[in-house]
mmCIF file of the N, C-alpha and C atoms, coordinates in Angstrom:
data_MODEL
# 
_entry.id   MODEL 
# 
loop_
_atom_site.group_PDB 
_atom_site.id 
_atom_site.type_symbol 
_atom_site.label_atom_id 
_atom_site.label_alt_id 
_atom_site.label_comp_id 
_atom_site.label_asym_id 
_atom_site.label_entity_id 
_atom_site.label_seq_id 
_atom_site.pdbx_PDB_ins_code 
_atom_site.Cartn_x 
_atom_site.Cartn_y 
_atom_site.Cartn_z 
_atom_site.occupancy 
_atom_site.B_iso_or_equiv 
_atom_site.pdbx_formal_charge 
_atom_site.auth_seq_id 
_atom_site.auth_comp_id 
_atom_site.auth_asym_id 
_atom_site.auth_atom_id 
_atom_site.pdbx_PDB_model_num 
ATOM 1   N N  . MET A 1 1  ? 7.861   12.485  8.428   1.00 0.00 ? 1  MET A N  1 
ATOM 2   C CA . MET A 1 1  ? 7.182   11.818  7.319   1.00 0.00 ? 1  MET A CA 1 
ATOM 3   C C  . MET A 1 1  ? 8.214   11.065  6.490   1.00 0.00 ? 1  MET A C  1 
ATOM 4   N N  . LYS A 1 2  ? 7.769   9.953   5.977   1.00 0.00 ? 2  LYS A N  1 
ATOM 5   C CA . LYS A 1 2  ? 8.627   9.093   5.179   1.00 0.00 ? 2  LYS A CA 1 
ATOM 6   C C  . LYS A 1 2  ? 7.858   8.640   3.948   1.00 0.00 ? 2  LYS A C  1 
ATOM 7   N N  . LYS A 1 3  ? 8.574   8.304   2.885   1.00 0.00 ? 3  LYS A N  1 
ATOM 8   C CA . LYS A 1 3  ? 7.958   7.786   1.666   1.00 0.00 ? 3  LYS A CA 1 
ATOM 9   C C  . LYS A 1 3  ? 8.657   6.497   1.289   1.00 0.00 ? 3  LYS A C  1 
ATOM 10  N N  . ASP A 1 4  ? 7.870   5.442   1.040   1.00 0.00 ? 4  ASP A N  1 
ATOM 11  C CA . ASP A 1 4  ? 8.416   4.163   0.611   1.00 0.00 ? 4  ASP A CA 1 
ATOM 12  C C  . ASP A 1 4  ? 7.604   3.630   -0.553  1.00 0.00 ? 4  ASP A C  1 
ATOM 13  N N  . VAL A 1 5  ? 8.252   2.783   -1.351  1.00 0.00 ? 5  VAL A N  1 
ATOM 14  C CA . VAL A 1 5  ? 7.592   2.102   -2.457  1.00 0.00 ? 5  VAL A CA 1 
ATOM 15  C C  . VAL A 1 5  ? 7.553   0.621   -2.118  1.00 0.00 ? 5  VAL A C  1 
ATOM 16  N N  . ILE A 1 6  ? 6.361   0.041   -2.157  1.00 0.00 ? 6  ILE A N  1 
ATOM 17  C CA . ILE A 1 6  ? 6.169   -1.373  -1.854  1.00 0.00 ? 6  ILE A CA 1 
ATOM 18  C C  . ILE A 1 6  ? 5.773   -2.089  -3.136  1.00 0.00 ? 6  ILE A C  1 
ATOM 19  N N  . GLN A 1 7  ? 6.521   -3.129  -3.500  1.00 0.00 ? 7  GLN A N  1 
ATOM 20  C CA . GLN A 1 7  ? 6.202   -3.923  -4.685  1.00 0.00 ? 7  GLN A CA 1 
ATOM 21  C C  . GLN A 1 7  ? 5.055   -4.879  -4.352  1.00 0.00 ? 7  GLN A C  1 
ATOM 22  N N  . VAL A 1 8  ? 4.033   -4.905  -5.218  1.00 0.00 ? 8  VAL A N  1 
ATOM 23  C CA . VAL A 1 8  ? 2.849   -5.726  -4.982  1.00 0.00 ? 8  VAL A CA 1 
ATOM 24  C C  . VAL A 1 8  ? 2.505   -6.494  -6.253  1.00 0.00 ? 8  VAL A C  1 
ATOM 25  N N  . GLU A 1 9  ? 2.371   -7.809  -6.135  1.00 0.00 ? 9  GLU A N  1 
ATOM 26  C CA . GLU A 1 9  ? 1.976   -8.652  -7.266  1.00 0.00 ? 9  GLU A CA 1 
ATOM 27  C C  . GLU A 1 9  ? 0.481   -8.950  -7.181  1.00 0.00 ? 9  GLU A C  1 
ATOM 28  N N  . GLY A 1 10 ? -0.160  -9.054  -8.337  1.00 0.00 ? 10 GLY A N  1 
ATOM 29  C CA . GLY A 1 10 ? -1.555  -9.462  -8.387  1.00 0.00 ? 10 GLY A CA 1 
ATOM 30  C C  . GLY A 1 10 ? -2.545  -8.346  -8.640  1.00 0.00 ? 10 GLY A C  1 
ATOM 31  N N  . MET A 1 11 ? -2.078  -7.099  -8.666  1.00 0.00 ? 11 MET A N  1 
ATOM 32  C CA . MET A 1 11 ? -2.979  -5.982  -8.953  1.00 0.00 ? 11 MET A CA 1 
ATOM 33  C C  . MET A 1 11 ? -3.084  -5.836  -10.469 1.00 0.00 ? 11 MET A C  1 
ATOM 34  N N  . THR A 1 12 ? -4.317  -5.905  -10.988 1.00 0.00 ? 12 THR A N  1 
ATOM 35  C CA . THR A 1 12 ? -4.476  -5.873  -12.438 1.00 0.00 ? 12 THR A CA 1 
ATOM 36  C C  . THR A 1 12 ? -5.474  -4.830  -12.940 1.00 0.00 ? 12 THR A C  1 
ATOM 37  N N  . CYS A 1 13 ? -6.262  -4.243  -12.042 1.00 0.00 ? 13 CYS A N  1 
ATOM 38  C CA . CYS A 1 13 ? -7.336  -3.367  -12.513 1.00 0.00 ? 13 CYS A CA 1 
ATOM 39  C C  . CYS A 1 13 ? -7.585  -2.231  -11.520 1.00 0.00 ? 13 CYS A C  1 
ATOM 40  N N  . ASN A 1 14 ? -8.515  -1.360  -11.878 1.00 0.00 ? 14 ASN A N  1 
ATOM 41  C CA . ASN A 1 14 ? -8.837  -0.228  -11.007 1.00 0.00 ? 14 ASN A CA 1 
ATOM 42  C C  . ASN A 1 14 ? -9.448  -0.672  -9.687  1.00 0.00 ? 14 ASN A C  1 
ATOM 43  N N  . HIS A 1 15 ? -10.144 -1.815  -9.677  1.00 0.00 ? 15 HIS A N  1 
ATOM 44  C CA . HIS A 1 15 ? -10.680 -2.327  -8.410  1.00 0.00 ? 15 HIS A CA 1 
ATOM 45  C C  . HIS A 1 15 ? -9.533  -2.702  -7.474  1.00 0.00 ? 15 HIS A C  1 
ATOM 46  N N  . CYS A 1 16 ? -8.504  -3.342  -8.019  1.00 0.00 ? 16 CYS A N  1 
ATOM 47  C CA . CYS A 1 16 ? -7.320  -3.700  -7.226  1.00 0.00 ? 16 CYS A CA 1 
ATOM 48  C C  . CYS A 1 16 ? -6.670  -2.434  -6.668  1.00 0.00 ? 16 CYS A C  1 
ATOM 49  N N  . LYS A 1 17 ? -6.518  -1.457  -7.533  1.00 0.00 ? 17 LYS A N  1 
ATOM 50  C CA . LYS A 1 17 ? -5.915  -0.175  -7.152  1.00 0.00 ? 17 LYS A CA 1 
ATOM 51  C C  . LYS A 1 17 ? -6.694  0.447   -6.002  1.00 0.00 ? 17 LYS A C  1 
ATOM 52  N N  . ALA A 1 18 ? -8.014  0.491   -6.130  1.00 0.00 ? 18 ALA A N  1 
ATOM 53  C CA . ALA A 1 18 ? -8.865  1.102   -5.098  1.00 0.00 ? 18 ALA A CA 1 
ATOM 54  C C  . ALA A 1 18 ? -8.794  0.316   -3.786  1.00 0.00 ? 18 ALA A C  1 
ATOM 55  N N  . ALA A 1 19 ? -8.729  -1.016  -3.882  1.00 0.00 ? 19 ALA A N  1 
ATOM 56  C CA . ALA A 1 19 ? -8.682  -1.847  -2.675  1.00 0.00 ? 19 ALA A CA 1 
ATOM 57  C C  . ALA A 1 19 ? -7.397  -1.591  -1.889  1.00 0.00 ? 19 ALA A C  1 
ATOM 58  N N  . VAL A 1 20 ? -6.265  -1.560  -2.579  1.00 0.00 ? 20 VAL A N  1 
ATOM 59  C CA . VAL A 1 20 ? -4.987  -1.366  -1.902  1.00 0.00 ? 20 VAL A CA 1 
ATOM 60  C C  . VAL A 1 20 ? -4.871  0.063   -1.366  1.00 0.00 ? 20 VAL A C  1 
ATOM 61  N N  . GLU A 1 21 ? -5.211  1.047   -2.198  1.00 0.00 ? 21 GLU A N  1 
ATOM 62  C CA . GLU A 1 21 ? -5.135  2.436   -1.739  1.00 0.00 ? 21 GLU A CA 1 
ATOM 63  C C  . GLU A 1 21 ? -6.074  2.678   -0.568  1.00 0.00 ? 21 GLU A C  1 
ATOM 64  N N  . GLY A 1 22 ? -7.284  2.148   -0.645  1.00 0.00 ? 22 GLY A N  1 
ATOM 65  C CA . GLY A 1 22 ? -8.257  2.340   0.427   1.00 0.00 ? 22 GLY A CA 1 
ATOM 66  C C  . GLY A 1 22 ? -7.808  1.722   1.727   1.00 0.00 ? 22 GLY A C  1 
ATOM 67  N N  . THR A 1 23 ? -7.271  0.517   1.659   1.00 0.00 ? 23 THR A N  1 
ATOM 68  C CA . THR A 1 23 ? -6.787  -0.164  2.860   1.00 0.00 ? 23 THR A CA 1 
ATOM 69  C C  . THR A 1 23 ? -5.662  0.624   3.520   1.00 0.00 ? 23 THR A C  1 
ATOM 70  N N  . LEU A 1 24 ? -4.718  1.074   2.718   1.00 0.00 ? 24 LEU A N  1 
ATOM 71  C CA . LEU A 1 24 ? -3.585  1.810   3.279   1.00 0.00 ? 24 LEU A CA 1 
ATOM 72  C C  . LEU A 1 24 ? -4.009  3.177   3.798   1.00 0.00 ? 24 LEU A C  1 
ATOM 73  N N  . ASN A 1 25 ? -4.862  3.876   3.063   1.00 0.00 ? 25 ASN A N  1 
ATOM 74  C CA . ASN A 1 25 ? -5.293  5.206   3.487   1.00 0.00 ? 25 ASN A CA 1 
ATOM 75  C C  . ASN A 1 25 ? -6.108  5.170   4.776   1.00 0.00 ? 25 ASN A C  1 
ATOM 76  N N  . ASN A 1 26 ? -6.681  4.022   5.107   1.00 0.00 ? 26 ASN A N  1 
ATOM 77  C CA . ASN A 1 26 ? -7.444  3.892   6.348   1.00 0.00 ? 26 ASN A CA 1 
ATOM 78  C C  . ASN A 1 26 ? -6.569  3.616   7.570   1.00 0.00 ? 26 ASN A C  1 
ATOM 79  N N  . LEU A 1 27 ? -5.292  3.334   7.357   1.00 0.00 ? 27 LEU A N  1 
ATOM 80  C CA . LEU A 1 27 ? -4.389  3.072   8.472   1.00 0.00 ? 27 LEU A CA 1 
ATOM 81  C C  . LEU A 1 27 ? -3.973  4.381   9.139   1.00 0.00 ? 27 LEU A C  1 
ATOM 82  N N  . ASP A 1 28 ? -3.953  4.374   10.463  1.00 0.00 ? 28 ASP A N  1 
ATOM 83  C CA . ASP A 1 28 ? -3.437  5.537   11.185  1.00 0.00 ? 28 ASP A CA 1 
ATOM 84  C C  . ASP A 1 28 ? -1.986  5.741   10.806  1.00 0.00 ? 28 ASP A C  1 
ATOM 85  N N  . GLY A 1 29 ? -1.622  6.975   10.506  1.00 0.00 ? 29 GLY A N  1 
ATOM 86  C CA . GLY A 1 29 ? -0.244  7.300   10.163  1.00 0.00 ? 29 GLY A CA 1 
ATOM 87  C C  . GLY A 1 29 ? 0.028   7.385   8.682   1.00 0.00 ? 29 GLY A C  1 
ATOM 88  N N  . VAL A 1 30 ? -0.867  6.829   7.858   1.00 0.00 ? 30 VAL A N  1 
ATOM 89  C CA . VAL A 1 30 ? -0.686  6.909   6.406   1.00 0.00 ? 30 VAL A CA 1 
ATOM 90  C C  . VAL A 1 30 ? -1.323  8.201   5.908   1.00 0.00 ? 30 VAL A C  1 
ATOM 91  N N  . LYS A 1 31 ? -0.508  9.017   5.257   1.00 0.00 ? 31 LYS A N  1 
ATOM 92  C CA . LYS A 1 31 ? -0.988  10.306  4.735   1.00 0.00 ? 31 LYS A CA 1 
ATOM 93  C C  . LYS A 1 31 ? -1.460  10.197  3.289   1.00 0.00 ? 31 LYS A C  1 
ATOM 94  N N  . GLY A 1 32 ? -0.961  9.181   2.568   1.00 0.00 ? 32 GLY A N  1 
ATOM 95  C CA . GLY A 1 32 ? -1.373  8.993   1.189   1.00 0.00 ? 32 GLY A CA 1 
ATOM 96  C C  . GLY A 1 32 ? -0.764  7.739   0.597   1.00 0.00 ? 32 GLY A C  1 
ATOM 97  N N  . ALA A 1 33 ? -1.525  7.094   -0.278  1.00 0.00 ? 33 ALA A N  1 
ATOM 98  C CA . ALA A 1 33 ? -1.044  5.892   -0.963  1.00 0.00 ? 33 ALA A CA 1 
ATOM 99  C C  . ALA A 1 33 ? -1.485  5.968   -2.415  1.00 0.00 ? 33 ALA A C  1 
ATOM 100 N N  . GLU A 1 34 ? -0.544  5.692   -3.319  1.00 0.00 ? 34 GLU A N  1 
ATOM 101 C CA . GLU A 1 34 ? -0.859  5.744   -4.747  1.00 0.00 ? 34 GLU A CA 1 
ATOM 102 C C  . GLU A 1 34 ? -0.307  4.517   -5.449  1.00 0.00 ? 34 GLU A C  1 
ATOM 103 N N  . VAL A 1 35 ? -1.210  3.737   -6.034  1.00 0.00 ? 35 VAL A N  1 
ATOM 104 C CA . VAL A 1 35 ? -0.841  2.525   -6.759  1.00 0.00 ? 35 VAL A CA 1 
ATOM 105 C C  . VAL A 1 35 ? -0.461  2.864   -8.188  1.00 0.00 ? 35 VAL A C  1 
ATOM 106 N N  . ASN A 1 36 ? 0.597   2.232   -8.680  1.00 0.00 ? 36 ASN A N  1 
ATOM 107 C CA . ASN A 1 36 ? 0.982   2.282   -10.083 1.00 0.00 ? 36 ASN A CA 1 
ATOM 108 C C  . ASN A 1 36 ? 0.838   0.861   -10.614 1.00 0.00 ? 36 ASN A C  1 
ATOM 109 N N  . LEU A 1 37 ? -0.238  0.602   -11.349 1.00 0.00 ? 37 LEU A N  1 
ATOM 110 C CA . LEU A 1 37 ? -0.507  -0.750  -11.845 1.00 0.00 ? 37 LEU A CA 1 
ATOM 111 C C  . LEU A 1 37 ? 0.577   -1.242  -12.796 1.00 0.00 ? 37 LEU A C  1 
ATOM 112 N N  . ASP A 1 38 ? 1.080   -0.360  -13.657 1.00 0.00 ? 38 ASP A N  1 
ATOM 113 C CA . ASP A 1 38 ? 2.102   -0.769  -14.626 1.00 0.00 ? 38 ASP A CA 1 
ATOM 114 C C  . ASP A 1 38 ? 3.400   -1.189  -13.943 1.00 0.00 ? 38 ASP A C  1 
ATOM 115 N N  . ALA A 1 39 ? 3.778   -0.474  -12.892 1.00 0.00 ? 39 ALA A N  1 
ATOM 116 C CA . ALA A 1 39 ? 5.022   -0.776  -12.179 1.00 0.00 ? 39 ALA A CA 1 
ATOM 117 C C  . ALA A 1 39 ? 4.821   -1.816  -11.083 1.00 0.00 ? 39 ALA A C  1 
ATOM 118 N N  . LYS A 1 40 ? 3.561   -2.201  -10.845 1.00 0.00 ? 40 LYS A N  1 
ATOM 119 C CA . LYS A 1 40 ? 3.222   -3.181  -9.807  1.00 0.00 ? 40 LYS A CA 1 
ATOM 120 C C  . LYS A 1 40 ? 3.722   -2.753  -8.433  1.00 0.00 ? 40 LYS A C  1 
ATOM 121 N N  . ASN A 1 41 ? 3.425   -1.479  -8.086  1.00 0.00 ? 41 ASN A N  1 
ATOM 122 C CA . ASN A 1 41 ? 3.838   -1.020  -6.771  1.00 0.00 ? 41 ASN A CA 1 
ATOM 123 C C  . ASN A 1 41 ? 2.871   0.018   -6.218  1.00 0.00 ? 41 ASN A C  1 
ATOM 124 N N  . VAL A 1 42 ? 3.095   0.348   -4.951  1.00 0.00 ? 42 VAL A N  1 
ATOM 125 C CA . VAL A 1 42 ? 2.324   1.406   -4.302  1.00 0.00 ? 42 VAL A CA 1 
ATOM 126 C C  . VAL A 1 42 ? 3.318   2.295   -3.558  1.00 0.00 ? 42 VAL A C  1 
ATOM 127 N N  . THR A 1 43 ? 3.185   3.604   -3.773  1.00 0.00 ? 43 THR A N  1 
ATOM 128 C CA . THR A 1 43 ? 4.008   4.583   -3.078  1.00 0.00 ? 43 THR A CA 1 
ATOM 129 C C  . THR A 1 43 ? 3.205   5.106   -1.899  1.00 0.00 ? 43 THR A C  1 
ATOM 130 N N  . VAL A 1 44 ? 3.805   5.047   -0.716  1.00 0.00 ? 44 VAL A N  1 
ATOM 131 C CA . VAL A 1 44 ? 3.090   5.409   0.511   1.00 0.00 ? 44 VAL A CA 1 
ATOM 132 C C  . VAL A 1 44 ? 3.833   6.519   1.246   1.00 0.00 ? 44 VAL A C  1 
ATOM 133 N N  . ASP A 1 45 ? 3.108   7.592   1.564   1.00 0.00 ? 45 ASP A N  1 
ATOM 134 C CA . ASP A 1 45 ? 3.612   8.644   2.448   1.00 0.00 ? 45 ASP A CA 1 
ATOM 135 C C  . ASP A 1 45 ? 3.044   8.361   3.826   1.00 0.00 ? 45 ASP A C  1 
ATOM 136 N N  . TYR A 1 46 ? 3.917   8.265   4.828   1.00 0.00 ? 46 TYR A N  1 
ATOM 137 C CA . TYR A 1 46 ? 3.439   7.871   6.149   1.00 0.00 ? 46 TYR A CA 1 
ATOM 138 C C  . TYR A 1 46 ? 4.333   8.407   7.262   1.00 0.00 ? 46 TYR A C  1 
ATOM 139 N N  . ASP A 1 47 ? 3.803   8.373   8.468   1.00 0.00 ? 47 ASP A N  1 
ATOM 140 C CA . ASP A 1 47 ? 4.529   8.749   9.672   1.00 0.00 ? 47 ASP A CA 1 
ATOM 141 C C  . ASP A 1 47 ? 5.101   7.473   10.284  1.00 0.00 ? 47 ASP A C  1 
ATOM 142 N N  . GLU A 1 48 ? 6.423   7.307   10.194  1.00 0.00 ? 48 GLU A N  1 
ATOM 143 C CA . GLU A 1 48 ? 7.053   6.078   10.667  1.00 0.00 ? 48 GLU A CA 1 
ATOM 144 C C  . GLU A 1 48 ? 6.957   5.902   12.180  1.00 0.00 ? 48 GLU A C  1 
ATOM 145 N N  . ASN A 1 49 ? 6.550   6.942   12.893  1.00 0.00 ? 49 ASN A N  1 
ATOM 146 C CA . ASN A 1 49 ? 6.343   6.834   14.341  1.00 0.00 ? 49 ASN A CA 1 
ATOM 147 C C  . ASN A 1 49 ? 4.978   6.247   14.681  1.00 0.00 ? 49 ASN A C  1 
ATOM 148 N N  . VAL A 1 50 ? 4.095   6.141   13.674  1.00 0.00 ? 50 VAL A N  1 
ATOM 149 C CA . VAL A 1 50 ? 2.730   5.670   13.906  1.00 0.00 ? 50 VAL A CA 1 
ATOM 150 C C  . VAL A 1 50 ? 2.470   4.310   13.265  1.00 0.00 ? 50 VAL A C  1 
ATOM 151 N N  . VAL A 1 51 ? 3.004   4.098   12.071  1.00 0.00 ? 51 VAL A N  1 
ATOM 152 C CA . VAL A 1 51 ? 2.735   2.857   11.339  1.00 0.00 ? 51 VAL A CA 1 
ATOM 153 C C  . VAL A 1 51 ? 4.036   2.329   10.726  1.00 0.00 ? 51 VAL A C  1 
ATOM 154 N N  . THR A 1 52 ? 4.162   1.005   10.681  1.00 0.00 ? 52 THR A N  1 
ATOM 155 C CA . THR A 1 52 ? 5.376   0.386   10.132  1.00 0.00 ? 52 THR A CA 1 
ATOM 156 C C  . THR A 1 52 ? 5.126   -0.130  8.716   1.00 0.00 ? 52 THR A C  1 
ATOM 157 N N  . VAL A 1 53 ? 6.205   -0.319  7.989   1.00 0.00 ? 53 VAL A N  1 
ATOM 158 C CA . VAL A 1 53 ? 6.119   -0.903  6.652   1.00 0.00 ? 53 VAL A CA 1 
ATOM 159 C C  . VAL A 1 53 ? 5.560   -2.325  6.758   1.00 0.00 ? 53 VAL A C  1 
ATOM 160 N N  . ASP A 1 54 ? 5.983   -3.059  7.779   1.00 0.00 ? 54 ASP A N  1 
ATOM 161 C CA . ASP A 1 54 ? 5.472   -4.422  7.963   1.00 0.00 ? 54 ASP A CA 1 
ATOM 162 C C  . ASP A 1 54 ? 3.961   -4.429  8.139   1.00 0.00 ? 54 ASP A C  1 
ATOM 163 N N  . LYS A 1 55 ? 3.418   -3.473  8.877   1.00 0.00 ? 55 LYS A N  1 
ATOM 164 C CA . LYS A 1 55 ? 1.964   -3.387  9.069   1.00 0.00 ? 55 LYS A CA 1 
ATOM 165 C C  . LYS A 1 55 ? 1.275   -3.098  7.734   1.00 0.00 ? 55 LYS A C  1 
ATOM 166 N N  . MET A 1 56 ? 1.847   -2.211  6.936   1.00 0.00 ? 56 MET A N  1 
ATOM 167 C CA . MET A 1 56 ? 1.257   -1.899  5.635   1.00 0.00 ? 56 MET A CA 1 
ATOM 168 C C  . MET A 1 56 ? 1.283   -3.124  4.727   1.00 0.00 ? 56 MET A C  1 
ATOM 169 N N  . LYS A 1 57 ? 2.399   -3.858  4.736   1.00 0.00 ? 57 LYS A N  1 
ATOM 170 C CA . LYS A 1 57 ? 2.513   -5.066  3.914   1.00 0.00 ? 57 LYS A CA 1 
ATOM 171 C C  . LYS A 1 57 ? 1.481   -6.103  4.355   1.00 0.00 ? 57 LYS A C  1 
ATOM 172 N N  . GLU A 1 58 ? 1.301   -6.241  5.654   1.00 0.00 ? 58 GLU A N  1 
ATOM 173 C CA . GLU A 1 58 ? 0.318   -7.187  6.194   1.00 0.00 ? 58 GLU A CA 1 
ATOM 174 C C  . GLU A 1 58 ? -1.092  -6.827  5.717   1.00 0.00 ? 58 GLU A C  1 
ATOM 175 N N  . GLU A 1 59 ? -1.422  -5.554  5.731   1.00 0.00 ? 59 GLU A N  1 
ATOM 176 C CA . GLU A 1 59 ? -2.745  -5.107  5.295   1.00 0.00 ? 59 GLU A CA 1 
ATOM 177 C C  . GLU A 1 59 ? -2.954  -5.368  3.802   1.00 0.00 ? 59 GLU A C  1 
ATOM 178 N N  . ILE A 1 60 ? -1.911  -5.167  2.998   1.00 0.00 ? 60 ILE A N  1 
ATOM 179 C CA . ILE A 1 60 ? -2.000  -5.445  1.559   1.00 0.00 ? 60 ILE A CA 1 
ATOM 180 C C  . ILE A 1 60 ? -2.239  -6.941  1.335   1.00 0.00 ? 60 ILE A C  1 
ATOM 181 N N  . GLU A 1 61 ? -1.486  -7.764  2.047   1.00 0.00 ? 61 GLU A N  1 
ATOM 182 C CA . GLU A 1 61 ? -1.644  -9.214  1.913   1.00 0.00 ? 61 GLU A CA 1 
ATOM 183 C C  . GLU A 1 61 ? -3.018  -9.667  2.367   1.00 0.00 ? 61 GLU A C  1 
ATOM 184 N N  . ASP A 1 62 ? -3.592  -9.006  3.372   1.00 0.00 ? 62 ASP A N  1 
ATOM 185 C CA . ASP A 1 62 ? -4.935  -9.333  3.831   1.00 0.00 ? 62 ASP A CA 1 
ATOM 186 C C  . ASP A 1 62 ? -5.988  -9.072  2.749   1.00 0.00 ? 62 ASP A C  1 
ATOM 187 N N  . GLN A 1 63 ? -5.663  -8.198  1.791   1.00 0.00 ? 63 GLN A N  1 
ATOM 188 C CA . GLN A 1 63 ? -6.559  -7.909  0.673   1.00 0.00 ? 63 GLN A CA 1 
ATOM 189 C C  . GLN A 1 63 ? -6.408  -8.948  -0.446  1.00 0.00 ? 63 GLN A C  1 
ATOM 190 N N  . GLY A 1 64 ? -5.448  -9.865  -0.297  1.00 0.00 ? 64 GLY A N  1 
ATOM 191 C CA . GLY A 1 64 ? -5.293  -10.936 -1.273  1.00 0.00 ? 64 GLY A CA 1 
ATOM 192 C C  . GLY A 1 64 ? -4.179  -10.737 -2.275  1.00 0.00 ? 64 GLY A C  1 
ATOM 193 N N  . TYR A 1 65 ? -3.315  -9.753  -2.023  1.00 0.00 ? 65 TYR A N  1 
ATOM 194 C CA . TYR A 1 65 ? -2.203  -9.489  -2.942  1.00 0.00 ? 65 TYR A CA 1 
ATOM 195 C C  . TYR A 1 65 ? -0.894  -9.933  -2.319  1.00 0.00 ? 65 TYR A C  1 
ATOM 196 N N  . ASP A 1 66 ? 0.098   -10.196 -3.161  1.00 0.00 ? 66 ASP A N  1 
ATOM 197 C CA . ASP A 1 66 ? 1.399   -10.656 -2.682  1.00 0.00 ? 66 ASP A CA 1 
ATOM 198 C C  . ASP A 1 66 ? 2.380   -9.498  -2.668  1.00 0.00 ? 66 ASP A C  1 
ATOM 199 N N  . VAL A 1 67 ? 3.000   -9.281  -1.515  1.00 0.00 ? 67 VAL A N  1 
ATOM 200 C CA . VAL A 1 67 ? 4.033   -8.272  -1.392  1.00 0.00 ? 67 VAL A CA 1 
ATOM 201 C C  . VAL A 1 67 ? 5.375   -8.939  -1.687  1.00 0.00 ? 67 VAL A C  1 
ATOM 202 N N  . VAL A 1 68 ? 6.142   -8.332  -2.582  1.00 0.00 ? 68 VAL A N  1 
ATOM 203 C CA . VAL A 1 68 ? 7.428   -8.908  -2.996  1.00 0.00 ? 68 VAL A CA 1 
ATOM 204 C C  . VAL A 1 68 ? 8.537   -8.416  -2.078  1.00 0.00 ? 68 VAL A C  1 
# 
């Protein structure tokens, strides 16, 4: 298991938080995702043998947010 913090621009409300967390939590290999709106990031616990950081970033961008 690994934990990474991904910087995300454009999240401003609880709907944004739910969209990003929901997208990441639905990915195989992601054990948990928690958005911090004030810090503009999401902390993800995941199995690096199943899912990559690049895949998670791609999924966030598909929701309409910018990964820094």
